[in-house]
N, C-alpha and C positions, 0 to 999 in steps of 0.2 A: 503493500500500500505507499502510496506518495503522501507523506505526511503534509506536503504544501508548505513546509518550512524552510526550503535550504536556501542560504542566505542570509537567513537571523542570526540576532547573536545573542547568545546566551551566558548567564553566569550561575555556574552550580560550583555550590561550596561544596567543603572536605568532599572534593573528588578525585584524590589521588589514590584511592583503594574503595573497595567494599560497594554499597549501594549508589554513593555519589558517582565513584566510576563508571558504575553501569550506567547511570543516567546521562554523564558526559558522552561513553563511547555510541549509547544509541541516539541523541541528538547528533553526535558527528557524522554517525551513518546515515542522517537525514540530511547533512548538509550545511549543520547547523555550525558557526565561528563561538569559539565557547574562551571564556575568562574562568579560569579552573584556581581554584583555591584549595590549600591544605594547610596545615602546619610545617609538618616536614619536608623541607623543600628537594632533598634528594629524590624522595618516591615521587614527589609529585612532577620534577623535570623528568623522569625517567616516563612515568605516565603519560604524561605530555607529548613527548619525543614518541610513543610507541602510537598515541592518537593521531598526530599529524602525519607521519607514515604510512598509516592505516586507511588513512578517509580524507585525506588532502586537504584538511581544514585549517584555517589560523588558529593559534591556539596561543593565549597570554596567561602565563602564569602570575600567583601573586602568594609567595610562601610565608602564611601569617595565621595568625588566632583570630579570627572572624568574631569570637565571641565579646573581644576587647574593642574599646571606643577607638583606639590605634588602629587595630588591625581591619575594622570596618570601613574607615578613612582610607586606608591603602586599596582594599577591594573597590570600594565605591569610585574611586579613581580611574581605575583601570576598566570599570564597567559601565561606565556615564552611557547612557543612550541603549543599553540592551533592551531587546525585545522580551527576553525569555528569562525568570529566576526561578534558580531551584534553590530553596535554602536545607540547611541538612547541617546537623551538630551531633558529636557522640554523646549518647546519653547517660545520664547520670549515674555512679555507682550504686547497685542493690543496698537492700539493707532491712531493719525493721523500722516500724513506725517510731520506736522509741531512741533509735540511733541518730537522727537528724536535728541539727541545730538551725537557728535561725540563718548562719551564714551557709548550710549546705542548701537551702532551699534559694538563696539569694543566686548562688553558684548557678543552680538550677534553672531559676527565673531568666537569669541572663544568657545564658545559653541555648535552651531550648524555647524560649517564648520571647524575650525582649530582642533578641540580637534579628529573629527572621521578621519582626515588627520594624525595628530600625531600617533594615535593608529594604522593606515593602514602602514605607515612608519616603524613602530617599529615591527609590529607581518606579514606584506607581506614577508621579505626575510626567515622566518621560514618554509612558507607553499610554497614557490618557492624550496625550498631545497629538500621538502618531495614529491613534485611533485601533491600534492593536497593543495587545500584549498577554502574556502568560506566567503566571505563578502557580509552582507547584511547591509545597512545603511537606518537606518529608517527615511524617510524627511518628505514630504507633499503633499499633492494635490495642496496645494499654486504653488508647482514650476511649474507643467502644467498649472496652470490658477490662477495668482495671486489674493490672498485676501486682498481687499484696507486695512483694519484694521492690517493686518500683516504683514506690509511693512519690518518689522525687519526680521522676518521668511521667507517673500519673498527672500531676499536679501542673507541673509548666507545660506539658502541650494539651493539656485540656483548656488551659488558658488560651494559649495560641489559637486553639480549635475555636474559642469563642469570640475571639476577636476577627477572624476569620470569616466567621458566619455573617458578622455584619459588615464589615470591610467588602467583602465579594460583592455583596448586594448593592452596593454603593457604587461600586466601577465597572460594573457590568455593561452598561447603558455608553460605555465610552468604547467598549469592545475590548476590555481586559477582563480574563478569567482567571480567579484565585481559587483552587482547591488544595486538597490535602490527600496526601497518599500515605498510608497506613502500613507499614510492613509488620508482618509476622516475624518469625525467626527465617533469616535466611543463613547462606553458608558465608558469613563474614567473621572477621575478626571478634566482632561483637560476640556471637554466638559461642565462639571459642572462651570469651572469657566468660559468659554464663555457665558454660558447661562444666569450667574449670572450677567454678565457685561450688556449683552442685558436686565435683569430685570431691573437693576439699572438705565440705561442710558433712559429706555422709559417707566419704571412706570408700567411695566406688572409683572405677578408673574413668576416666574422660570419655573414652569411648561407650560404656555402659552408660553415663549422664546421658551422651548424647543419643543413644538408642531409645532411653526412656523417654526424652522429650520428643522423638520423631513419632513414638507411639501415639501420643496426644494431638496428633496433626492427623486429620483423615486423608491428606495426602501421602501422610507415610515418609514424608522427606522433608527438608529444609528448602526454601527456596533458593533461587539463584539471582547473581546480580545483573545478569543477563535479561531475564524476563521480567526483573523490577522496573531496569531501565527502559524496556521496550513499553511496559504500561505509561512510566512517566513522558516518554517521549510522546506518546499519543496524545494525552491530556496536555502536551504542550503544542498539540497540531492544529490545524485549521480544522481539521474534522470534531474538535472539542469546544467549539465556539457557545453551545446551549449549555455547557456543564460549568456549573457555576456555585459555589460555596460548597462543595460536595468533598465527603471523606472516603475516600476508594480504599478497601480493606484487600490488603494482598496478603494472606495467609495461610495459604492452604485449607481453609475450612476450620480453623484452629478455634476461631471465636465461635461459640453456640450461641448465636444471636440470629432471630427473623428476619430482621433487616437491618 
């Protein structure tokens, strides 16, 4: 399918690996030029070089922590005038409700709620002026059904979802669509970290922890960054112009809900 976005330009955050890289690659395959961001310069440059070679698109890299004000300023300077924004940041650490302090919640809000909001506020006016734009926020299945040990993520991402619900309906009239993509467990470093946590806590092997988690997913496997990226690219395409303020769950059926 021709996504109709060849020649557009996108900012994809946290895109040197994992789900962010999946989104960047799928957009590049559709002919979209990229501004890629990640904290680690070496991995970011390696990924950017591979994408340039594979797809022939222009790729600008910004190695910085986008969850800081300084990092946001650097990214936005490189991304001025982009047509597509994909926000993404690593999730907060797991724990129990009694573990977290106010500072822990502030860090989670800064990374997973306030950073996407800051990027949207900065880039939406340019999209509105052009009469076309797409924003996809990578959130989590925990917004749909909270995960007890991910209370920090539950809270911050739910806050972002509320913000998007209202904002998306204000900017849709200008041809700008904002939606959220909610991943379940995918085969990324985040999944490895979660499985290692279960392994340590319960005294089982990492493979056993993974197998146990896979058994809770109707698809009986973890998702891939490639299929996640393909979904993201469709949400950024010309074909998604009537999709407004939606939360698209991509979890292999793990969330037991009718709607």
